C-alpha positions as a printed Julia matrix, in Angstrom:
88×3 Matrix{Float64}:
  -0.32   -0.04    0.1
   1.77    2.88   -0.7
   1.41    6.1     1.56
  -1.63    7.94   -0.79
  -3.3     4.72   -0.21
  -5.85    4.29    3.5
  -8.05    1.54    4.53
 -11.17    1.92    6.6
 -13.27   -0.52    8.47
 -16.46   -0.3     9.34
 -18.79   -2.89   10.96
 -22.2    -3.68   12.68
 -23.12   -3.47   16.15
 -22.39   -7.19   16.51
 -19.26   -7.17   14.54
 -21.23   -9.55   12.01
 -20.87   -7.6     9.15
 -18.01   -5.62    7.99
 -17.85   -2.83    4.85
 -14.35   -2.59    4.13
 -12.57    0.6     2.01
  -9.63    1.64    0.4
  -8.9     4.94   -1.12
  -6.01    5.66   -3.23
  -5.45    5.12   -7.13
  -9.15    3.32   -6.88
 -11.73    3.64   -4.34
 -13.19    0.22   -3.48
 -15.4    -1.5    -1.01
 -15.55   -5.06   -0.25
 -18.5    -6.33    2.51
 -18.08   -9.58    4.88
 -20.84  -11.39    7.01
 -18.62  -13.64    9.29
 -16.14  -15.29    7.48
 -17.95  -15.48    4.54
 -17.5   -12.83    1.48
 -20.44  -11.27    0.13
 -18.86   -8.77   -1.44
 -15.17   -8.99   -3.59
 -13.01   -5.64   -3.96
 -15.32   -3.15   -5.79
 -14.5    -0.33   -7.41
 -16.91    2.94   -6.72
 -17.14    6.18   -8.24
 -19.31    8.68  -10.17
 -18.47   10.26  -13.17
 -19.95   13.55  -12.86
 -21.3    16.07  -16.17
 -18.47   17.36  -16.58
 -16.37   14.0   -17.22
 -14.7    13.72  -13.82
 -14.65   10.65  -11.88
 -14.64   10.93   -8.14
 -13.56    7.85   -6.73
  -9.84    7.98   -8.63
  -7.02    9.44   -7.03
  -8.5     9.89   -4.06
  -5.26   11.5    -2.43
  -4.79   11.44    1.4
  -8.08   11.2     2.8
  -9.28   12.23    6.56
 -11.65   10.48    8.77
 -13.99   11.48   11.74
 -14.98    8.97   13.72
 -18.64    8.57   15.71
 -21.45    6.54   15.93
 -24.8     6.16   16.59
 -27.72    3.09   17.03
 -30.86    4.31   15.09
 -34.01    1.89   14.64
 -36.33    3.11   12.33
 -39.71    1.72   10.48
 -39.87    1.25    6.62
 -43.15    0.02    4.63
 -40.6    -1.03    2.15
 -37.78   -3.14    3.55
 -38.36   -7.11    4.67
 -38.85   -5.74    8.11
 -41.03   -3.65    9.56
 -38.29   -2.36   11.74
 -34.47   -1.48    9.96
 -31.24   -0.51   11.94
 -29.37    1.99   11.03
 -25.47    2.96   11.74
 -24.16    6.05   11.37
 -20.46    6.99   10.8
 -19.24   10.79   10.55
């Protein structure tokens, strides 16, 4: 990993689900549930109307850590109540 690359990890409260994010030349993310890889490292980015691509050559990325444990209701998901974790 070069100096400009950084890795981040976000976990569910029970730490069963983990999301890994790596920045640098490309921004990738992957997901594990327990020991099972759910999503292999996949590139993520957005191409803007002026042809710039957000998610490439990200350089030095900073991070802010916070946690939240929120329960909200939704009629669109399998469950009527859904918990979300907010990282800021």
